[in-house]
C-alpha positions in Angstrom: 1.6 0.4 -24.2 0.8 -2.6 -22.3 1.2 -3.9 -18.4 0.6 -6.5 -16.7 -2.0 -4.8 -14.0 -5.3 -4.9 -14.8 -7.0 -3.4 -12.0 -6.0 -1.2 -9.7 -8.2 0.8 -6.7 -7.1 4.8 -6.3 -8.4 7.6 -3.9 -11.7 9.4 -5.0 -8.9 11.9 -5.8 -7.9 10.7 -9.1 -11.7 10.0 -10.4 -11.7 11.7 -13.8 -9.7 11.2 -16.8 -7.3 10.0 -15.5 -9.8 6.1 -15.5 -10.6 7.6 -18.8 -6.3 7.6 -19.8 -5.7 4.4 -17.6 -8.0 2.3 -20.1 -7.0 3.9 -23.6 -3.7 3.9 -22.9 -2.7 1.3 -20.0 -5.8 -0.9 -20.6 -6.1 -1.2 -16.9 -9.1 -0.6 -15.1 -9.1 1.5 -12.8 -11.5 1.5 -9.5 -12.0 4.7 -8.0 -12.8 4.2 -3.8 -14.9 6.6 -2.5 -16.6 7.3 1.0 -19.4 7.0 1.6 -21.5 9.3 1.8 -23.5 9.2 5.4 -20.2 8.8 6.8 -19.6 10.9 10.1 -15.1 10.9 11.2 -13.1 8.4 10.3 -13.3 4.5 8.9 -11.8 2.3 7.5 -12.9 1.9 3.3 -12.6 -2.0 2.0 -9.8 -2.4 0.1 -8.3 1.0 0.4 -6.5 -0.1 3.3 -4.9 -2.6 1.5 -2.9 0.4 0.2 -2.4 2.3 2.7 -0.9 -0.9 5.2 1.3 -1.8 1.8 2.8 1.7 1.7 3.4 1.3 5.7 4.8 -2.3 5.1 7.5 -0.4 2.4 8.5 3.3 4.1 9.3 0.8 7.0 12.5 0.9 4.7 15.3 3.4 5.4 16.1 4.0 2.0 12.2 4.1 0.8 11.1 7.0 3.2 12.5 9.8 1.5 13.0 9.7 -2.3 16.5 9.7 -2.3 16.4 7.9 -6.7 16.7 10.3 -9.3 15.9 8.0 -11.7 12.5 5.8 -12.3 14.1 2.8 -12.8 16.4 3.0 -10.0 12.8 4.0 -7.7 10.9 0.1 -8.6 13.9 -1.4 -7.8 13.8 -0.4 -4.8 10.5 -1.1 -3.8 10.6 -4.7 -5.3 13.3 -5.0 -3.3 11.6 -4.0 0.2 9.1 -6.0 -1.0 10.7 -8.8 -0.8 12.4 -8.7 1.8 8.9 -7.8 4.2 8.3 -11.4 2.5 10.9 -13.4 2.5 11.6 -12.0 6.5 7.8 -13.2 7.3 8.1 -17.0 4.6 11.5 -16.5 7.4 9.7 -16.7 10.1 7.8 -19.5 9.6 4.7 -18.8 12.3 1.4 -16.8 11.6 2.2 -13.8 12.0 0.5 -12.0 15.4 -0.2 -9.0 17.2 2.4 -7.8 20.0 0.6 -8.0 23.2 0.5 -4.6 25.4 3.0 -3.7 28.0 1.1 -2.6 31.5 2.5 -1.6 34.9 3.6 -4.5 36.9 0.6 -3.9 40.0 2.4 -2.8 43.5 0.7 -6.0 45.8 
């Protein structure tokens, strides 16, 4: 079995036998992203935020908010559809993404 995915970032919880299995069976490099040992509180971990952000974008599509599908192929198709929908809406926007400005109550003067 081969996959077009060659490099995968994963959380520290996936360390162990999965790394060897991904290398041997999938011919994929699994890189475990660990938090720094001296980290206190919340901090953005490099490369891990990309996965979290992407999952948040996909979950914004109603059908992916819950696991409704019985067949993995159907789930994969829904994920592809959501990703295509997200990309085409960004392309159609025609301008760079901007952050929405915070709304403030007007000053009563």
